[in-house]
C-alpha positions as CSV (number, residue, x, y, z in Angstrom):
1,X,56.6,14.1,247.3
2,X,57.6,12.4,244.6
3,X,59.4,14.2,241.4
4,X,59.1,11.4,239.7
5,X,57.4,13.3,236.2
6,X,59.5,16.5,236.9
7,X,62.4,17.3,234.3
8,X,65.0,19.6,234.7
9,X,67.4,20.7,231.7
10,X,71.3,20.7,233.0
11,X,73.7,22.2,230.8
12,X,77.0,21.0,231.1
13,X,75.8,17.9,232.4
14,X,78.0,15.7,230.9
15,X,81.6,16.1,233.7
16,X,82.9,17.6,236.9
17,X,80.2,19.6,238.7
18,X,77.5,19.4,236.1
19,X,77.6,15.6,235.7
20,X,77.4,15.3,239.8
21,X,74.7,17.7,239.3
22,X,72.5,15.2,237.2
23,X,72.9,12.9,239.2
24,X,71.6,14.1,242.6
25,X,68.9,15.3,240.9
26,X,68.4,11.6,239.0
27,X,68.2,10.6,243.1
28,X,65.8,13.4,244.4
29,X,64.0,11.1,241.6
30,X,63.7,14.6,238.7
31,X,64.5,13.0,235.3
32,X,66.8,14.5,233.2
33,X,67.9,16.3,230.0
34,X,71.6,16.9,230.1
35,X,73.7,18.9,228.0
36,X,77.3,18.5,226.2
37,X,79.7,20.2,223.4
38,X,81.4,17.8,222.9
39,X,82.2,14.3,224.4
40,X,79.3,13.3,223.7
41,X,80.5,8.9,224.7
42,X,80.7,11.0,228.7
43,X,77.4,12.7,228.0
44,X,75.9,9.4,227.1
45,X,77.6,7.7,230.2
46,X,75.7,9.9,232.7
47,X,72.7,9.2,230.4
48,X,72.8,5.1,231.7
49,X,73.6,5.8,235.0
50,X,71.0,7.7,235.4
51,X,68.8,5.5,234.3
52,X,70.2,2.8,236.6
53,X,68.8,5.1,239.1
54,X,65.2,4.3,237.9
55,X,64.8,7.7,235.9
56,X,65.0,8.8,232.8
57,X,67.7,10.9,231.4
58,X,68.4,12.1,227.7
59,X,72.2,14.1,226.2
60,X,71.8,16.9,224.3
61,X,74.5,18.7,222.3
62,X,74.8,22.1,223.7
63,X,77.3,25.1,222.3
64,X,76.5,27.2,225.4
65,X,78.2,29.9,223.8
66,X,77.2,30.2,220.6
67,X,73.1,32.1,221.0
68,X,72.9,31.7,217.4
69,X,72.3,28.1,217.7
70,X,69.4,27.9,220.3
71,X,66.5,28.0,218.5
72,X,67.8,24.5,216.9
73,X,68.6,23.6,220.1
74,X,65.1,24.7,222.1
75,X,63.2,22.2,218.7
76,X,65.3,19.2,220.2
77,X,64.6,20.0,223.7
78,X,60.9,19.9,222.7
79,X,61.2,16.4,220.7
80,X,63.0,15.3,223.1
81,X,60.3,16.3,226.3
82,X,57.5,14.5,223.7
83,X,59.6,11.4,222.7
84,X,61.2,10.9,226.0
85,X,58.7,12.3,228.4
86,X,55.5,12.7,226.8
87,X,54.8,16.0,227.4
88,X,56.0,20.0,226.2
89,X,57.3,21.4,229.4
90,X,60.2,21.2,232.1
91,X,60.5,22.3,235.7
92,X,63.8,22.2,236.2
93,X,67.1,25.1,234.5
94,X,70.3,24.5,235.7
95,X,73.0,27.4,234.0
96,X,76.0,24.6,234.8
97,X,78.0,25.1,231.2
98,X,80.9,27.2,231.6
99,X,84.7,27.5,230.6
100,X,87.4,28.8,232.9
101,X,89.4,31.7,231.6
102,X,92.3,32.0,233.7
103,X,94.5,35.5,232.4
104,X,95.4,39.1,234.3
105,X,94.2,42.0,233.9
106,X,96.0,43.7,231.6
107,X,97.0,40.6,229.3
108,X,93.4,39.4,229.2
109,X,92.6,40.0,225.0
110,X,89.6,40.7,223.9
111,X,88.5,37.6,221.9
112,X,89.2,35.6,225.1
113,X,86.5,38.0,226.6
114,X,84.3,37.4,224.3
115,X,84.6,33.9,224.4
116,X,83.7,34.2,227.9
117,X,80.9,37.5,227.6
118,X,79.0,34.2,225.8
119,X,78.9,31.4,226.9
120,X,78.7,32.7,231.2
121,X,76.7,35.6,230.2
122,X,74.7,36.5,227.1
123,X,74.6,32.6,226.9
124,X,72.2,32.4,230.2
125,X,70.5,35.6,229.9
126,X,69.4,33.9,226.1
127,X,69.0,30.5,226.8
128,X,66.7,31.1,230.0
129,X,64.6,33.5,228.0
130,X,64.5,30.9,225.4
131,X,63.2,27.9,227.6
132,X,60.7,30.4,230.0
133,X,57.9,29.2,227.1
134,X,58.4,25.9,228.0
135,X,59.4,26.1,231.6
136,X,55.6,25.6,233.9
137,X,54.8,27.2,236.2
138,X,55.9,26.7,240.1
139,X,59.7,25.8,237.9
140,X,63.0,26.5,239.2
141,X,66.4,28.3,238.1
142,X,69.3,27.7,239.5
143,X,72.4,29.9,237.9
144,X,75.8,28.2,238.8
145,X,78.1,31.7,239.7
146,X,81.7,31.1,241.6
147,X,83.4,32.6,244.8
148,X,85.3,34.3,242.7
149,X,82.6,37.1,242.2
150,X,82.7,37.7,246.0
151,X,87.1,36.6,246.3
152,X,89.0,38.3,243.9
153,X,92.2,35.8,242.6
154,X,94.3,37.3,239.7
155,X,93.3,36.1,236.4
156,X,89.9,35.4,236.7
157,X,88.9,39.4,236.8
158,X,86.8,39.1,232.8
159,X,85.3,35.5,235.2
160,X,84.6,36.7,237.4
161,X,83.0,40.2,236.8
162,X,80.6,37.8,234.4
163,X,79.5,35.5,237.0
164,X,79.0,39.0,239.4
165,X,76.8,39.8,236.2
166,X,74.7,37.0,236.3
167,X,74.2,37.3,240.5
168,X,72.4,40.6,239.6
169,X,71.0,39.0,236.7
170,X,69.3,36.6,239.0
171,X,67.4,38.7,242.0
172,X,65.6,40.6,238.3
173,X,64.8,37.1,236.9
174,X,63.1,36.1,240.5
175,X,61.5,39.4,240.9
176,X,60.1,39.2,237.2
177,X,59.2,35.4,236.9
178,X,57.9,35.5,240.6
179,X,54.6,35.5,239.4
180,X,54.9,33.0,237.8
181,X,55.8,31.1,240.5
182,X,59.0,30.2,239.2
183,X,61.9,30.5,242.2
184,X,65.4,31.2,241.5
185,X,68.8,31.2,243.2
186,X,72.3,31.2,242.7
187,X,74.8,28.0,243.8
188,X,78.6,29.6,244.0
189,X,81.2,27.3,244.3
190,X,84.8,27.7,246.0
191,X,87.5,26.2,244.5
192,X,86.4,22.5,243.3
193,X,88.7,19.5,242.2
194,X,87.5,19.1,238.8
195,X,89.1,18.9,235.1
196,X,87.6,22.8,235.2
197,X,90.9,25.2,233.6
198,X,92.5,22.3,233.4
199,X,92.2,20.6,235.9
200,X,94.3,23.8,238.2
201,X,93.1,23.0,241.2
202,X,92.6,19.1,241.3
203,X,96.4,19.1,239.7
204,X,98.6,21.6,241.4
205,X,99.7,20.6,244.6
206,X,101.1,23.9,245.6
207,X,97.2,25.9,244.8
208,X,95.6,23.2,246.4
209,X,97.3,23.5,249.4
210,X,96.7,27.0,249.3
211,X,92.9,27.3,248.6
212,X,92.8,24.6,252.1
213,X,94.3,26.8,253.3
214,X,92.3,29.7,253.3
215,X,89.5,27.2,253.5
216,X,87.9,27.0,257.4
217,X,86.8,23.7,256.8
218,X,90.5,23.0,255.9
219,X,90.3,21.4,252.7
220,X,89.7,22.0,248.7
221,X,85.8,21.4,247.5
222,X,85.0,18.3,245.4
223,X,82.3,17.8,242.9
224,X,80.2,15.5,245.7
225,X,80.2,19.2,247.5
226,X,78.3,21.0,244.8
227,X,75.4,18.8,243.8
228,X,73.5,18.0,246.6
229,X,73.1,21.6,246.9
230,X,71.6,22.0,243.8
231,X,69.3,19.2,243.3
232,X,67.9,20.4,247.1
233,X,67.2,23.9,245.4
234,X,64.6,21.9,243.1
235,X,62.6,20.3,246.0
236,X,59.9,21.3,247.6
237,X,61.6,21.6,251.0
238,X,63.9,25.0,249.0
239,X,60.6,26.4,248.4
240,X,60.5,29.7,249.7
241,X,64.4,30.3,249.1
242,X,64.1,32.6,246.2
243,X,66.4,35.7,245.0
244,X,70.0,34.1,247.0
245,X,72.8,33.7,246.5
246,X,74.3,30.2,248.3
247,X,78.5,29.9,248.6
248,X,79.1,26.0,248.8
249,X,83.1,27.1,249.5
250,X,83.4,25.3,252.7
251,X,83.7,28.6,253.3
252,X,86.8,30.2,251.8
253,X,88.0,33.6,252.7
254,X,85.7,34.4,255.5
């Protein structure tokens, strides 16, 4: 079934994993609304790439941790749906936007904690809640977690525990939205070579080697390892997958 009239909203879709998700969704014939935090030019480049692939796309600014801005954001989403896609609903919500925090538990400040909480948990909670009226019945929600919710590396206590909260939330959403035919799943990437956390995995040879050594497939992940899995979850082939956590880590810490 061609998805040419289906629409995905991907938060943080201008770079890294989110960009790869957006491009893979487009490859599946799905139109994309992607959000960016500050780099509009990067976002527009992704829009252009999606349009070259034959799909429609639009980029909107969003601060995923500023919950008070969500009403304004959804006014813009509704305008984009009408103007670009000639509709008033969308089908797939991908909660991907995020920042890293690397701080030992004993040294994590309340300010750092609140920032991670707002972006990675409270933001996901209320952005999804506000999206519900304009998600089509039979749609999908994919929440992006992290391998760090299953295994522990010092310095990720706040980030990992917020992702753990998102995983529990996803099961509740699957239960409560089942009556609308909306499936909700979690994709949990392992360590990936991107500019995330200042390129910590990508640019640190020692860290890269360590992660490759604890990964069954013997290397660090790349953005291209993740996007296709998210896109797959938005296809008919994945219609019976619901309430699941799919770790995409090449087998880290098995």
